[in-house]
N, CA, C and O atoms as a Maestro MAE file, in Angstrom:
{
 s_m_m2io_version
 :::
 2.0.0
}

f_m_ct {
 s_m_title
 :::
 protein
 m_atom[188] {
  # First column is atom index #
  i_m_mmod_type
  r_m_x_coord
  r_m_y_coord
  r_m_z_coord
  i_m_residue_number
  s_m_chain_name
  s_m_pdb_residue_name
  s_m_pdb_atom_name
  i_m_atomic_number
  :::
  1 25 16.555 -59.469 32.762 1 A "MET " " N  " 7
  2 3 17.960 -59.439 32.478 1 A "MET " " CA " 6
  3 2 18.272 -60.296 31.242 1 A "MET " " C  " 6
  4 15 19.126 -59.931 30.434 1 A "MET " " O  " 8
  5 25 17.598 -61.404 31.101 2 A "TYR " " N  " 7
  6 3 17.827 -62.269 29.942 2 A "TYR " " CA " 6
  7 2 17.430 -61.558 28.654 2 A "TYR " " C  " 6
  8 15 18.086 -61.714 27.624 2 A "TYR " " O  " 8
  9 25 16.353 -60.779 28.715 3 A "LYS " " N  " 7
  10 3 15.889 -60.061 27.531 3 A "LYS " " CA " 6
  11 2 16.954 -59.078 27.056 3 A "LYS " " C  " 6
  12 15 17.203 -58.953 25.857 3 A "LYS " " O  " 8
  13 25 17.566 -58.399 27.983 4 A "ARG " " N  " 7
  14 3 18.627 -57.441 27.641 4 A "ARG " " CA " 6
  15 2 19.848 -58.156 27.062 4 A "ARG " " C  " 6
  16 15 20.470 -57.665 26.121 4 A "ARG " " O  " 8
  17 25 20.185 -59.311 27.622 5 A "ARG " " N  " 7
  18 3 21.324 -60.087 27.121 5 A "ARG " " CA " 6
  19 2 21.070 -60.539 25.691 5 A "ARG " " C  " 6
  20 15 21.967 -60.485 24.850 5 A "ARG " " O  " 8
  21 25 19.870 -60.976 25.418 6 A "ASN " " N  " 7
  22 3 19.500 -61.408 24.077 6 A "ASN " " CA " 6
  23 2 19.622 -60.241 23.091 6 A "ASN " " C  " 6
  24 15 20.082 -60.414 21.963 6 A "ASN " " O  " 8
  25 25 19.211 -59.076 23.525 7 A "GLU " " N  " 7
  26 3 19.307 -57.885 22.672 7 A "GLU " " CA " 6
  27 2 20.767 -57.564 22.344 7 A "GLU " " C  " 6
  28 15 21.089 -57.226 21.205 7 A "GLU " " O  " 8
  29 25 21.632 -57.668 23.321 8 A "VAL " " N  " 7
  30 3 23.061 -57.410 23.112 8 A "VAL " " CA " 6
  31 2 23.653 -58.438 22.163 8 A "VAL " " C  " 6
  32 15 24.422 -58.080 21.272 8 A "VAL " " O  " 8
  33 25 23.312 -59.702 22.335 9 A "GLU " " N  " 7
  34 3 23.836 -60.751 21.470 9 A "GLU " " CA " 6
  35 2 23.367 -60.566 20.029 9 A "GLU " " C  " 6
  36 15 24.140 -60.780 19.095 9 A "GLU " " O  " 8
  37 25 22.113 -60.173 19.842 10 A "ARG " " N  " 7
  38 3 21.613 -59.939 18.491 10 A "ARG " " CA " 6
  39 2 22.309 -58.746 17.845 10 A "ARG " " C  " 6
  40 15 22.595 -58.764 16.648 10 A "ARG " " O  " 8
  41 25 22.579 -57.717 18.631 11 A "THR " " N  " 7
  42 3 23.277 -56.552 18.105 11 A "THR " " CA " 6
  43 2 24.697 -56.907 17.680 11 A "THR " " C  " 6
  44 15 25.160 -56.464 16.629 11 A "THR " " O  " 8
  45 25 25.384 -57.699 18.486 12 A "ILE " " N  " 7
  46 3 26.739 -58.123 18.128 12 A "ILE " " CA " 6
  47 2 26.713 -58.955 16.856 12 A "ILE " " C  " 6
  48 15 27.588 -58.803 16.005 12 A "ILE " " O  " 8
  49 25 25.737 -59.822 16.711 13 A "ASN " " N  " 7
  50 3 25.620 -60.619 15.493 13 A "ASN " " CA " 6
  51 2 25.352 -59.743 14.272 13 A "ASN " " C  " 6
  52 15 25.851 -60.030 13.184 13 A "ASN " " O  " 8
  53 25 24.571 -58.684 14.441 14 A "GLN " " N  " 7
  54 3 24.331 -57.759 13.336 14 A "GLN " " CA " 6
  55 2 25.612 -57.008 12.972 14 A "GLN " " C  " 6
  56 15 25.881 -56.761 11.797 14 A "GLN " " O  " 8
  57 25 26.397 -56.648 13.985 15 A "LEU " " N  " 7
  58 3 27.667 -55.977 13.711 15 A "LEU " " CA " 6
  59 2 28.616 -56.897 12.952 15 A "LEU " " C  " 6
  60 15 29.395 -56.437 12.118 15 A "LEU " " O  " 8
  61 25 28.554 -58.191 13.238 16 A "LYS " " N  " 7
  62 3 29.428 -59.145 12.561 16 A "LYS " " CA " 6
  63 2 29.043 -59.351 11.102 16 A "LYS " " C  " 6
  64 15 29.795 -59.962 10.344 16 A "LYS " " O  " 8
  65 25 27.879 -58.846 10.704 17 A "SER " " N  " 7
  66 3 27.504 -58.948 9.297 17 A "SER " " CA " 6
  67 2 28.336 -58.004 8.439 17 A "SER " " C  " 6
  68 15 28.402 -58.166 7.220 17 A "SER " " O  " 8
  69 25 28.972 -57.017 9.071 18 A "PHE " " N  " 7
  70 3 29.888 -56.141 8.362 18 A "PHE " " CA " 6
  71 2 31.245 -56.853 8.265 18 A "PHE " " C  " 6
  72 15 31.825 -57.242 9.279 18 A "PHE " " O  " 8
  73 25 31.728 -57.014 7.061 19 A "ARG " " N  " 7
  74 3 32.930 -57.823 6.827 19 A "ARG " " CA " 6
  75 2 34.142 -57.303 7.596 19 A "ARG " " C  " 6
  76 15 34.889 -58.091 8.176 19 A "ARG " " O  " 8
  77 25 34.342 -55.996 7.606 20 A "ALA " " N  " 7
  78 3 35.518 -55.425 8.274 20 A "ALA " " CA " 6
  79 2 35.482 -55.665 9.784 20 A "ALA " " C  " 6
  80 15 36.528 -55.789 10.421 20 A "ALA " " O  " 8
  81 25 34.289 -55.730 10.349 21 A "VAL " " N  " 7
  82 3 34.166 -55.985 11.788 21 A "VAL " " CA " 6
  83 2 34.369 -57.468 12.077 21 A "VAL " " C  " 6
  84 15 35.033 -57.830 13.048 21 A "VAL " " O  " 8
  85 25 33.802 -58.319 11.242 22 A "ALA " " N  " 7
  86 3 33.868 -59.766 11.484 22 A "ALA " " CA " 6
  87 2 35.289 -60.301 11.357 22 A "ALA " " C  " 6
  88 15 35.687 -61.192 12.108 22 A "ALA " " O  " 8
  89 25 36.052 -59.766 10.413 23 A "THR " " N  " 7
  90 3 37.394 -60.281 10.178 23 A "THR " " CA " 6
  91 2 38.467 -59.495 10.921 23 A "THR " " C  " 6
  92 15 39.647 -59.844 10.876 23 A "THR " " O  " 8
  93 25 38.050 -58.436 11.604 24 A "ARG " " N  " 7
  94 3 38.986 -57.528 12.270 24 A "ARG " " CA " 6
  95 2 40.097 -57.137 11.306 24 A "ARG " " C  " 6
  96 15 41.283 -57.346 11.563 24 A "ARG " " O  " 8
  97 25 39.667 -56.561 10.184 25 A "PHE " " N  " 7
  98 3 40.554 -56.187 9.094 25 A "PHE " " CA " 6
  99 2 41.556 -55.116 9.517 25 A "PHE " " C  " 6
  100 15 42.691 -55.109 9.041 25 A "PHE " " O  " 8
  101 25 41.146 -54.216 10.404 26 A "ASP " " N  " 7
  102 3 42.000 -53.113 10.832 26 A "ASP " " CA " 6
  103 2 43.044 -53.591 11.826 26 A "ASP " " C  " 6
  104 15 42.750 -54.403 12.704 26 A "ASP " " O  " 8
  105 25 44.244 -53.097 11.690 27 A "LYS " " N  " 7
  106 3 45.344 -53.541 12.541 27 A "LYS " " CA " 6
  107 2 45.360 -52.813 13.887 27 A "LYS " " C  " 6
  108 15 45.627 -53.420 14.924 27 A "LYS " " O  " 8
  109 25 45.079 -51.542 13.864 28 A "ARG " " N  " 7
  110 3 45.180 -50.735 15.089 28 A "ARG " " CA " 6
  111 2 43.837 -50.667 15.810 28 A "ARG " " C  " 6
  112 15 42.779 -50.691 15.181 28 A "ARG " " O  " 8
  113 25 43.894 -50.584 17.115 29 A "ALA " " N  " 7
  114 3 42.675 -50.611 17.937 29 A "ALA " " CA " 6
  115 2 41.784 -49.405 17.658 29 A "ALA " " C  " 6
  116 15 40.565 -49.552 17.579 29 A "ALA " " O  " 8
  117 25 42.367 -48.215 17.508 30 A "TYR " " N  " 7
  118 3 41.540 -47.028 17.298 30 A "TYR " " CA " 6
  119 2 40.852 -47.057 15.935 30 A "TYR " " C  " 6
  120 15 39.748 -46.531 15.793 30 A "TYR " " O  " 8
  121 25 41.482 -47.659 14.937 31 A "THR " " N  " 7
  122 3 40.852 -47.790 13.630 31 A "THR " " CA " 6
  123 2 39.716 -48.802 13.688 31 A "THR " " C  " 6
  124 15 38.655 -48.585 13.103 31 A "THR " " O  " 8
  125 25 39.939 -49.908 14.394 32 A "PHE " " N  " 7
  126 3 38.886 -50.913 14.564 32 A "PHE " " CA " 6
  127 2 37.704 -50.321 15.324 32 A "PHE " " C  " 6
  128 15 36.550 -50.565 14.971 32 A "PHE " " O  " 8
  129 25 37.990 -49.545 16.363 33 A "HIS " " N  " 7
  130 3 36.923 -48.898 17.137 33 A "HIS " " CA " 6
  131 2 36.107 -47.975 16.236 33 A "HIS " " C  " 6
  132 15 34.881 -47.931 16.344 33 A "HIS " " O  " 8
  133 25 36.767 -47.248 15.359 34 A "GLY " " N  " 7
  134 3 36.060 -46.380 14.420 34 A "GLY " " CA " 6
  135 2 35.189 -47.175 13.461 34 A "GLY " " C  " 6
  136 15 34.073 -46.764 13.143 34 A "GLY " " O  " 8
  137 25 35.692 -48.302 13.005 35 A "THR " " N  " 7
  138 3 34.914 -49.160 12.100 35 A "THR " " CA " 6
  139 2 33.668 -49.694 12.796 35 A "THR " " C  " 6
  140 15 32.582 -49.709 12.218 35 A "THR " " O  " 8
  141 25 33.833 -50.126 14.025 36 A "VAL " " N  " 7
  142 3 32.678 -50.629 14.792 36 A "VAL " " CA " 6
  143 2 31.679 -49.498 15.030 36 A "VAL " " C  " 6
  144 15 30.470 -49.718 14.960 36 A "VAL " " O  " 8
  145 25 32.166 -48.305 15.307 37 A "THR " " N  " 7
  146 3 31.281 -47.156 15.529 37 A "THR " " CA " 6
  147 2 30.485 -46.830 14.271 37 A "THR " " C  " 6
  148 15 29.279 -46.593 14.343 37 A "THR " " O  " 8
  149 25 31.143 -46.818 13.133 38 A "VAL " " N  " 7
  150 3 30.448 -46.540 11.871 38 A "VAL " " CA " 6
  151 2 29.404 -47.619 11.586 38 A "VAL " " C  " 6
  152 15 28.292 -47.310 11.157 38 A "VAL " " O  " 8
  153 25 29.757 -48.874 11.821 39 A "ALA " " N  " 7
  154 3 28.798 -49.966 11.610 39 A "ALA " " CA " 6
  155 2 27.602 -49.831 12.550 39 A "ALA " " C  " 6
  156 15 26.463 -50.067 12.146 39 A "ALA " " O  " 8
  157 25 27.857 -49.452 13.801 40 A "ALA " " N  " 7
  158 3 26.758 -49.288 14.759 40 A "ALA " " CA " 6
  159 2 25.845 -48.136 14.358 40 A "ALA " " C  " 6
  160 15 24.626 -48.236 14.492 40 A "ALA " " O  " 8
  161 25 26.417 -47.056 13.874 41 A "VAL " " N  " 7
  162 3 25.598 -45.923 13.427 41 A "VAL " " CA " 6
  163 2 24.756 -46.327 12.223 41 A "VAL " " C  " 6
  164 15 23.585 -45.956 12.131 41 A "VAL " " O  " 8
  165 25 25.347 -47.089 11.297 42 A "ARG " " N  " 7
  166 3 24.572 -47.548 10.146 42 A "ARG " " CA " 6
  167 2 23.410 -48.441 10.571 42 A "ARG " " C  " 6
  168 15 22.316 -48.343 10.016 42 A "ARG " " O  " 8
  169 25 23.643 -49.312 11.555 43 A "LEU " " N  " 7
  170 3 22.546 -50.152 12.059 43 A "LEU " " CA " 6
  171 2 21.487 -49.304 12.735 43 A "LEU " " C  " 6
  172 15 20.293 -49.555 12.575 43 A "LEU " " O  " 8
  173 25 21.912 -48.309 13.484 44 A "TRP " " N  " 7
  174 3 20.978 -47.446 14.203 44 A "TRP " " CA " 6
  175 2 20.132 -46.642 13.226 44 A "TRP " " C  " 6
  176 15 18.932 -46.472 13.446 44 A "TRP " " O  " 8
  177 25 20.742 -46.142 12.144 45 A "LEU " " N  " 7
  178 3 19.999 -45.354 11.163 45 A "LEU " " CA " 6
  179 2 19.069 -46.224 10.318 45 A "LEU " " C  " 6
  180 15 18.065 -45.742 9.795 45 A "LEU " " O  " 8
  181 25 19.404 -47.493 10.189 46 A "ARG " " N  " 7
  182 3 18.581 -48.409 9.401 46 A "ARG " " CA " 6
  183 2 17.223 -48.664 10.054 46 A "ARG " " C  " 6
  184 15 16.254 -48.978 9.363 46 A "ARG " " O  " 8
  185 25 17.146 -48.534 11.366 47 A "GLN " " N  " 7
  186 3 15.896 -48.844 12.074 47 A "GLN " " CA " 6
  187 2 14.852 -47.812 11.891 47 A "GLN " " C  " 6
  188 15 13.753 -47.945 12.429 47 A "GLN " " O  " 8
  :::
 }
 m_bond[187] {
  # First column is bond index #
  i_m_from
  i_m_to
  i_m_order
  :::
  1 1 2 1
  2 2 3 1
  3 3 4 2
  4 3 5 1
  5 5 6 1
  6 6 7 1
  7 7 8 2
  8 7 9 1
  9 9 10 1
  10 10 11 1
  11 11 12 2
  12 11 13 1
  13 13 14 1
  14 14 15 1
  15 15 16 2
  16 15 17 1
  17 17 18 1
  18 18 19 1
  19 19 20 2
  20 19 21 1
  21 21 22 1
  22 22 23 1
  23 23 24 2
  24 23 25 1
  25 25 26 1
  26 26 27 1
  27 27 28 2
  28 27 29 1
  29 29 30 1
  30 30 31 1
  31 31 32 2
  32 31 33 1
  33 33 34 1
  34 34 35 1
  35 35 36 2
  36 35 37 1
  37 37 38 1
  38 38 39 1
  39 39 40 2
  40 39 41 1
  41 41 42 1
  42 42 43 1
  43 43 44 2
  44 43 45 1
  45 45 46 1
  46 46 47 1
  47 47 48 2
  48 47 49 1
  49 49 50 1
  50 50 51 1
  51 51 52 2
  52 51 53 1
  53 53 54 1
  54 54 55 1
  55 55 56 2
  56 55 57 1
  57 57 58 1
  58 58 59 1
  59 59 60 2
  60 59 61 1
  61 61 62 1
  62 62 63 1
  63 63 64 2
  64 63 65 1
  65 65 66 1
  66 66 67 1
  67 67 68 2
  68 67 69 1
  69 69 70 1
  70 70 71 1
  71 71 72 2
  72 71 73 1
  73 73 74 1
  74 74 75 1
  75 75 76 2
  76 75 77 1
  77 77 78 1
  78 78 79 1
  79 79 80 2
  80 79 81 1
  81 81 82 1
  82 82 83 1
  83 83 84 2
  84 83 85 1
  85 85 86 1
  86 86 87 1
  87 87 88 2
  88 87 89 1
  89 89 90 1
  90 90 91 1
  91 91 92 2
  92 91 93 1
  93 93 94 1
  94 94 95 1
  95 95 96 2
  96 95 97 1
  97 97 98 1
  98 98 99 1
  99 99 100 2
  100 99 101 1
  101 101 102 1
  102 102 103 1
  103 103 104 2
  104 103 105 1
  105 105 106 1
  106 106 107 1
  107 107 108 2
  108 107 109 1
  109 109 110 1
  110 110 111 1
  111 111 112 2
  112 111 113 1
  113 113 114 1
  114 114 115 1
  115 115 116 2
  116 115 117 1
  117 117 118 1
  118 118 119 1
  119 119 120 2
  120 119 121 1
  121 121 122 1
  122 122 123 1
  123 123 124 2
  124 123 125 1
  125 125 126 1
  126 126 127 1
  127 127 128 2
  128 127 129 1
  129 129 130 1
  130 130 131 1
  131 131 132 2
  132 131 133 1
  133 133 134 1
  134 134 135 1
  135 135 136 2
  136 135 137 1
  137 137 138 1
  138 138 139 1
  139 139 140 2
  140 139 141 1
  141 141 142 1
  142 142 143 1
  143 143 144 2
  144 143 145 1
  145 145 146 1
  146 146 147 1
  147 147 148 2
  148 147 149 1
  149 149 150 1
  150 150 151 1
  151 151 152 2
  152 151 153 1
  153 153 154 1
  154 154 155 1
  155 155 156 2
  156 155 157 1
  157 157 158 1
  158 158 159 1
  159 159 160 2
  160 159 161 1
  161 161 162 1
  162 162 163 1
  163 163 164 2
  164 163 165 1
  165 165 166 1
  166 166 167 1
  167 167 168 2
  168 167 169 1
  169 169 170 1
  170 170 171 1
  171 171 172 2
  172 171 173 1
  173 173 174 1
  174 174 175 1
  175 175 176 2
  176 175 177 1
  177 177 178 1
  178 178 179 1
  179 179 180 2
  180 179 181 1
  181 181 182 1
  182 182 183 1
  183 183 184 2
  184 183 185 1
  185 185 186 1
  186 186 187 1
  187 187 188 2
  :::
 }
}
């Protein structure tokens, strides 16, 4: 269980490397969700 938690924490830290996600630049929740989704897809494709 700890291994999985560590993986989640590292993923969140990688998402925070995207400026728009870290600063929560988007005002509306659905726009922020889209930004996080795009950042996650970019991280997934990078691997």
